[in-house]
N, C-alpha and C positions, 0 to 999 in steps of 0.2 A: 637131234637137230630139229629143224623147223616144225614139220607136221607129223613126225613120227610119234605114234602113240598106240597103245594097245587097243584102243577103241576106234581107231581110224577106219574108215570105209576102205575096202580093198582097192577101189579106184584110185585112192590117194597114193598108195604104194606103186600102183601101175604107172601113174603119171610121173612119180619120182624117178622110176627106172627109165621111162621115156625121156625125161629131161636130161638125166645124167648121160645116157648112152647116145641120144640122137640130137637133142636140142643144143646142149652146151657146146659140142664140137662144131656145130654149124653156125652158131649165133653170130660170131664176130664177122665172118665173111658176108653173111646175109645183111647184117646191119651196115657195114661199110659200103656195100654195093647198093644199099637201099632196094634190095630185091625181095619181091614177095615170096614168102616161104611155102611154095606150092606143095612140096613133098611133106613138110611137117604138118601143114593144114590137112592134107589127105590122111595122115596118120591119126590126127585128132578126130577126124571124121570116123575113121575105123573104130576108134575107141568109144565112140558114141558121145563125145564131149559137146557136140552141137545140140544135143538134147539133154544136157546135164540137168536142167531144172524143169524140163518138160515131163509131166507125169507118165508113168509106164503105160497107162491106158491110151496115150496118144503116141506111143512109140519111143518115149524118152527114157532116160536113166532114173528119173524121179528122185534125184538127190535132194537132201535138205540144204538150206542155205549155208550152214556151217561147213558141211563137206565141200560144197562148191567153193567156199572161200579158201579151204585148204588146197583144193585143186588149182585155183588161180594163184595162190602163193607159190606153189611148186613150179608152175609154168614161168612165173615172173622171176623166180630165182635163177632160171636159165636164160630167159629172153622175154623181156616185158612186152615187146611188140607182138609176140605170138598170142599173148592173152587178149590183146585188143581185137583179134579176129573173132573170138567167140564171145567176148564180153558184150560188144554192141549187138551182135546177133542174138544173144540171150535176152538182152533187154527188150528187143523187138518181140521176141517170142513171148516174154512175160506180159507184155501189153495185151497180146491176144488172149493169153491164158487167163488173165485177171479181169478182162473187160469185154472180150469178144463174145458173140453169140455162139451157141453150141454148133451151129453150122460152120461158122468161121473156125472154131477150134478143130472140128473134125477135118476140115479142108486144109488148114494151114499148119497146124502144129506137127503132124507127122512129117511134113516136108521140112519144117524147121529142124526137127529131131534128126532126120537123116542127113541134113546138110544140103539137100537139094535146093531149098530156099536158103540163100546166104544173106543173113540179115544185117541191118544197120539202122541208125537213128538219124532222121532228118529234123532236127530241132533248131539248132543255132543258125542265125542269119548274119549277114555282114554287119548289121546294126543292132542285133539282138543276141546277147550272150546269156549272162545270168538272168537278165530280165526277159523271161520267155514271153511275157505278155506284150512285148514290143514287136512281135513278129509281123510281117507284112504279106507273107505268102497267102494266096487266096485259093479257095476251091469253090467253083460255081457249078451248081446243079445243071445238068444238061441231059434230060431224059433219065435213062438208067445208068448214067455215069456222072462223074464230076470232072471238070476241066481245071487243072491245077497250074498256077502260074506263080513264079517267085524263085528266089535263090536260097540255097542252103549251104552252110559252111561247115568245115571240119567234120565231114561225114566219113567215119571209119568204115571200110569196105565199100566206099563209094564207087570205086572202079571195078573191084573184083566181086562185089556183092550184087544181088539181084532183087532183093525184097526188103523194103524199108518201111519203118514206122514213121510217118510224116505228120507233123502238126501244121494245120492251116486254118485260116479264117473262113468260115462258111457264112458268118454274119458280121461283117466289119463294123456295123453300126451298133452292135450289142453293147450294153452297159450293165454291169462291169464287163470289160473287154474280153475277159477269159471265157465268159459264157457264150461267146460267139466262135469259139475254137472247136475244131473237130479233128479226130485222129484217123488216118487212113493207112492201110497197108498197100504200099505202092510197089508194083512189080514191073521190072524192066521189060521191054519188048515192043512198046508202042512208040511212035514218033513223038517228039516234044520233050524228051529228056536228054540233056547234054552234060557230059562230064567236062566241065570247063577246064579244070586243071587239077593235077595232083599238087598238094601243098608241101613245099619244102619245109622241113622242120629241124630244130636243134637236135632232137633225138627221136625216139619212138619211130625208128626207121625200119623199113622192111615190111611195114603194113601200110596200105594205101589210105591216105587221108585226102579227101577230095572236096572240091566245090562243085555242087550240082545246080544246074539251071533248068527250071521247068517252064515250058512255054505252051500253055493250054494242053498239058499232058493229060490224056484220058485215064481215069481210074474208075473201075466199076463201082457202082453204088453199093454192091455187095461187100466191098472192102472197106466201107465206113465202119470202124470198130464199134461194135455194140449196136449198130444200125440206127442210132439216134444222134442227130447233130447237137453241138454245144457241150459235149462232155469230154472233148479231147484233152483239155487242160488237166482235168481230174485223172484221165487215163495216164497221162505222162507223169503226173505227180505220184501215182500209185506205184511206180517203179523206182522212185527216188531212193527209198530205204535200201532196197537191194542194190541199186546202182552205187550208192555211197559205200555200202559194205564191200562191194566189188572193188571200188577204187582203193579202199583201205587194205584189202587183201593183196592187191597189186603192190601197194607201197610196202607191205610187210615182206613180200617176196624180194623186192629190189633191195630193201634194207638188209635182209638176210644175206643176199649176195655180197653186199658191201662189207658186212661183218666177216664173211668167209674170206674175202679178198684181203682184208686187213689182218686176219688171223694168219693167212699164209705168209704175209710179210714178217710176222713175228717169229717165224721159224728160224730166220737167219740171225736173230739177235739173242743175247744171253737171257733176257728177261722180257716177258710179254709187256708191251707198253700199256700203262694204265688207261690210256685213251680208248683201248678196246672195251673197257668196262662201260664207258659212256654209251658206246654203240650198242653193246649187248643189252644194256638196260633199256634203251629206247626201243630196240627190236622186240624184246619180250613184252614190254608194256603195250606196244602197238598191237602185237598179236593177241594178247589177252583181251584188249578192248574190242578188237575186231570180232573175235569169236564170241564175246559176250553179246555184242549187238546182233550177231548172226543167230545166236541161240534164242534171243528174244523174238526175232523174226520167225523162227521155226515154231515157237510156242504160240504164235498168233498175237503176241503182245505189241502194243504200239511202241515203236522204237525209232521214230524219226529223230528224236534228240540224241539217242545213243549211237545211231548210225552216223549222224553228223559229227559227233565227237570222235568216232572211230576214224572217219575220213580225215578230219582235221589233224588229229594226233599222229596217225600213221603216215600221212603224207609229209608232215613236217619232220617226223622222225626219219623217214627215208632220205629227205634232203640233207639232214644233219649227218646221217650215217654215211652217205656218199661223200660229203665234204670231209668228214673226219677220216674216212678211208684214204682219200687223196693225201691228206696231211701225213698219215702214217706211212704211206708208200713213198712219199717224197717225189723226187724226179721221175722214177719209173712209173708213177701213177699217171703221169701226163701222156704216156706213150699210147698211141692209137692201136698198137698191137695188143694192149691189155684190156681188161674188163672195166677197171675203175673209172676211166674217163667216159665210158658209155653209160655207166650208172649215174655219173654226175650230170650227164646230158639228159638222161631219162627222167630223173626225179622231179624236175619242175612241172612236168605234165600233171602229176597227181596233185600238186599244190593248186593248180588252176582248173583242173578238170572237174566235172560235176558241180560247178559253181566254185569260184575262187574261195580261198580260205577266209578272206576278209568277209565276203558275203556269208560264208558258212558260219562264221562267228556271230554275225548279227542274227542269223536264224536260230542258232543255239541259244543265244541270250533271250530271244523272244519266247522260245519254247520253255526256257527255265521260268520265266515270269508267268506265262500262261498256265503251265502245268503245276507249278509248285508254290508260286506266290509267297506267302509268309508262313507256310506250314513248317514248323521246325522238324528237322530230321527227314523231310520228305524225299530228299535226294538219295537216301539210303533205304531202298525198298527192302522189306523183309518177307514179302509175299511168297517168294519161291523157296524160302528156307523151310527145313523140317519143322513140324509143329512145336516140339519141345524147345528147339533152339530159338524159334521166332518168339514164343511166349516169354522166354527168359530175357531176350534182348528188349522186348517191349516193356517188360517190368522195369528193367534198368533204365530205359529211356524215360519212362514216367517218373521214376525216382530222381533222375538227374534233373529233369525239368522242374520238378516240384521242390526238391530239397537241396540239391547240390549247386546247380547253376546260380540260384538267387543269392547264395552266400559267398560264392567264389570271389567276387570283387572285394568284399569287405575283408575276407580272410587274407587276400593278397595285400590290401592296403595296410592291414595291421601286422603283416608278416606272421600270421597266426597259423599254427599247425592245424590242419583241417580234421580235427578229431571227430567232430560231430558228423561230418560227411562220411568219414570212414566207418563210423559206428552204423550208419544207415546201410552202407554197403555190406557190412558184416551181418546185419539182420537178414540179408538175402543169401547169406552163405558164401559171399565172394572171397573171403579170406582163404577158403579152400576150393576156389573155383576150378582149378586144374588138378586137384588131388583126387584120388580114386574114392569111391563111396566107402570102401572098407576102411579107409583112413578117416572117414568123416567128411570127405569133400563132396563136391558136386559132380566130379568126373567129367567136366566139360571137355570136349575136344578142342583142338587148336582154333578151328574156324569159329566155333561158338564163342570162345573167349575173345577172339579178335573183334567180333561184332560188339561184345560187351565193352571191351577196352576202348573202342572207338566212341561208344556212347558216353563213357566216363570222361574221356578226353575232351569231348564236346562240351561238357559241363565245367570241368576243371582239369587242366593239364597237371597241376600239382597233385591232386588226388590220384590221378592215373599213375603218376610216377611213383608215389609212395606205395600204392598197392602193388605195382609192378616189382618193386624191390622186395616186398614181402613174398610174393609168389616166386621170384627168382631164388630166394633162399629156401623156400619150401620145396621147390623142384630139385634143388641140389641135394637136399636130404632124401627126397623120394628116390632119386636116381643113384646117389652115391653112398647113402647111409647104410649101416648094417640093419639087420632085422630089428635089433633092440632099439637102435636110434629111431628108426621109422615108427616103431610101436610107441615109443615114449614121446616123440615130438609132433608127429603129423596130426593126430587128433586135436591137440591143443592149438596148433597152427591153424587148422581148418576152422575151429570155432572162434578164433581170435583171442583166446585166453593167453596165448603167447604171440607176441609180435616179433617179426624177424626183419632184418635189414641186410644190406650188402656193404662190404668194405672193399673199395676199389681204388686203384691208382688214379690220381688226378691226371687226365689226359694232357699231354704236352709237357710234362715235367720229366723229360728224358734223364736217365741216370738213376732214377729211384727204382728200387727193386724190392720185392717182398720175398724173403727167403726163410726157409725153415730148416732146422737141423735137429737130428735125433738127440734126445737128452733123457737119460734114464728110460722109463717106460712111456715117454711121451715126446713132445717136441717143444722147441723154443722158436718163436717167430719174431723176425725183425723186419721193419719196413717204415719208410717215411713217405711224405707226399701222398697221403691217402685221404679219401673222403668217405665218411660214414653216412649212410642214408637209410633210415632217418636216425640222426645221432642220439637224441635223448628219448626217443619213443619206441625203441626196439629192445627186446629182452636179450636178444643175441644176434650175432652177425655171422655171415659166411664170408670167408676170404680164401682166395687161391694164392698159394705160395709155391716157390720152386724148391723141390726136395730131390737132391741127388740127380739133377738134370731133367726131372719131369715135374709136371704141375699137379698139385694135390690140393683138395679143399679141406678147410678146417672150420670148426665152430668156435667163435669167441663170445664169451658171455659179457654183457654190458657191465662195466665197472670192474672187471677182473684186473689183477695185477699185470702191468706191462701194456695195457690197452688204454691209451690216453686220448681223450678228446681235447685238442689243444685250444681251438677257438671256432666260433661259428664261421661257416663258409658263406659269406654274403654274395648272392648271385643276382644277375640281372632279371632272370625269370624264376619260375617255381618258388616264389617267395612263400615262406611258411612250410617248405618241404623238410625243414630241420636237417640241413646238411652241415656237417662239421668236418674241419680238418682233423686228422687223426694220425697217431704214430703208434707203432708197435715197438716197444722197447724191451726186447727179450721176453715177450709175452709167453708164459708157459701154457701149453695145451696138452692135457692128458690124452692118452690114446683113445679113450672112449668119446672124445670130441673130434677125432680125426675122421675125415670122410675119405672116399676113394679118389682115384685120379680123375681130374676134371675131364669132361667130355664136351665135344663141340656142340652136341645137341642141346645142352643147357644154354650155352651162349646163343645159339640160334633162336631158341624159344624166347629168350630175353629180348633179342633184337626184334622179333615179330611183335611182342607185346608193346615195345616202344614205338614201333611203326604204326600199330593200330591206334595208339594214343595220339600220335602225330596226325594221323588222318582225321581223328576227331577234332583236334585243335584247328586244323585247316577248315574242316566243315563248319565249325562254329564261326570262324572269321568270315567265311563265305556267306553264311546265312545272315550274319549281321550286315555285311555289305549289301546283300540283295535287298534286305528290308529297307535299309537306309536309302538305297537308290530309288526305291519306290516312293519314299516319303519326302525326300529332299527335292526341291525344284530349283531349276536355274533356267533363265531366259524363258520363263513362262510354262515350262513343262517339267515333269519328273526327270531327274538326271538319268534314269534307266532308259530313257528314250534317246539319249545322246549316243552316237555310235562309239565314241571313245570308251564310254562306260560299258557298252555291250561287248566290245572286244575283250575287255578285262574280265567280265563275268564269264564269258565263254571259256577263256583260257584257264581261269581258276577252277571252274567246275570240271573241265576235262582233265586237268592234272590231278584233281582229287579222285576222280573215277579210276584213273590209272593206278594211283597209289593204293586205293582200296583193293583193286584186283590183284596187284602184286602182293599185297599183305595177305589176302585170303589164300592165294596160291601157296605162299610160304607157310602159312598156318596149316594148310592141308598136307604139306609134304611130310610124310611119316618116315621116309627112308633116311638113312644116315649118309654121310659122305659129302663129296664136293657139290652135288646138286642141291642138297638141303642148305649148305652154307651159302652157296651162290644165291639161292632164292631168298634166304633171310637177309643177306647183304643188300640185294637189290631192293627189297621191300623197305628196308630202313633208309637207305640212301635216297630213294625217290620220295618217300614220305617226309623225310626231314627237309629235303629241298623244296617240296611242295608246300609244307607248312611255312617255310621262310618266304616263299614267293607269294602265297595267298595272303598271309597276314600283312605283308607290305602293300600289296594291291588293295586290300581292304582299307588300309590307312589312306592310300591315294584317293580312293572313292569317297572317303569321309572328309577329306581335306583337313582343314585346321582342327575340326572336332576330333578327328581320329588321333590327334597328337595329345589330346587331353585325357586326364584320368577319369573324366566323367563318362567316357565311352570305353567299352571293353577292348577295343581294337589295340590300344597301346599295350594292354596286358598280353593279348595274344601275340603281338609282335615280340615282346620280351620273352615270353615262354618259348617261342620258336627258336630263339637264339640258343637256348639250352640244347636243343636237338642238333643244331648246326655245330655247336662246339663239341658235342659229345661224340659225334661219329662221322659226319660227312667228310671230314678231312682225313679219315682213316685210310691211308694208302694200302695198308695190308688187306682191307676188305675189297678195295678196288682191284688189287693184284689177283686176289682169289677169283673174282668174277672174270677178269681177263684170262686167267689160266683156264677157267672152265670153258670160256668161249673158244679158246684154241683147242682144248680137248674135244669139244663137240664137233670141231671141224676135222677131227681125225689126224691132227698134226702134233708134233712135239717141239716145244720151244727149245731153241739152241741146237736143233739137229743139224748135222752137216749137210 
């Protein structure tokens, strides 16, 4: 399920037990009564969660951000409001930890860690939300104290808390304005602080959200964070990365709860609804993106862009998950006695919290432009990869940029088989990329080849598809062939002396079947509605056929009797891939060309390779759009400065990041079974849909030019259609993901 993993910190399992045994049974009553969860808060305090990110030297748990995200996810799976109590508190503590003087840390952090100081944030004002620089609250120096005056809105823990990080103007005349802002740790107890009201909300109930009014409230000068005026805006921004990761983790927890609610509804129906697959896909993507950003934060890397993407994608995913869960539950989902309607009310908070998602998109776009500009491939960093894997991927990237991408357009226009590009890849040993060294291959693991396949797909989707067919066939022989077959064929395949392809049914041609019957000491195979890839440039093909009720793989030699290429298969995209319609007319196959029973792992590996190529295609379209938006002007400025374009760029980059993470997870899944199939299916579905979306958005950004053959965008758009047609409509794949989601919830579909 959500955060269960062998490497998870023990606190995560403890929080999961706490949520299951104490939080879930109490959540609905607390939420409907809008009652503060005093007993649950006390239990969190006992567990040390108020000091989750406070270092052990100051009395805290000293968790890393990734583990903290897992904790927040678990809490929100049970009751999102409960997480709000410690989230705002933690953000206040982090401001002191990251920016306070040592005296302030020694004095305040142990109190935060114990929960004696119950923290919150006083940032938003009635007229200043996402635009923090518009605040009006002032702090005037008066001897050894400051007198604070102003209003603060949406203060979590405003009534129950007692210690707040507050942003105020100490120099209202400063320019730029943010240089006149300072941050204070404000502690209740003195006159001049009034809780004006608790704010009634759509959801997020049970935790107090208040408006606070300060009227010459005295705050000791010793509580000016860092002891120097004018640095408060920077102090607040320093916590934004963790704050956005925190919101993303909240959203993942709520989305997971929505998935589990929808899965429970599937128990009473004969078959799991495929809509479950969409929820599961969004939940897994959001979780991977959130933990990726958290991992970067833990490594000390800059992650404002990645944290923003996590917040954006996870919050939108939670909203969609809650909505889809309501659809799956139908009428019962509306009942206030259930959980689904609470999730539906809770999710909008993440969409607007920590900066609305529209503002978030503009920030992401500006980061993309500032950090990456026109550097090709820059959005796929390789710095954290193992040295051998990184060097191989870089070598392929350089080859693609130098030799493959420049000729891809001409190959496409001429519908020419990309023989020269494939030869270049062969010189790097990529015909044997996934084959073991003892067979003459490179022995690359799944993740390494996924990185390479993305780079190839970024240069030419056609080249990526042809190479993938070769590797699919090679892997079938590796996994299913006899010792003699492997010894005879694999070295030649790895060197490129033999080229292999796949013979598959053309999707959507229901009724066509490939069958094999025993005949003498071999088999005879019959089938129509087939596609050979690549038809005229492979020495042999691997095909799967039904034999006595089970599926078995066979080798067919090019030009052999009974194997007929009937006509070229002209397609919208992948021009030059040499696709042919084919028929098997009682094609004889001797026993030495029969392979073993096909296994799901081969299909999974093929899907992952296709997904990686799709990510590369999407990346190419995105980079093209990013460059064009900088070069093309409208109304006197580059179009990348127009908000409509920024919103598109942010969504494109975020979707690509999720597809890449799903693909890399699937590539690293070495176990067999439902989990591997589900991961491969998720990677393919998301990557195919992302390629379709990104290529279309790239065309929108290019306008009329994107519709012309002079720009590569129209080719990317056509190539993406091949992915959409090949698998996104595959209901079987979605059903497998849906069934996996139900199984992860510990339920049985169709159970009485």
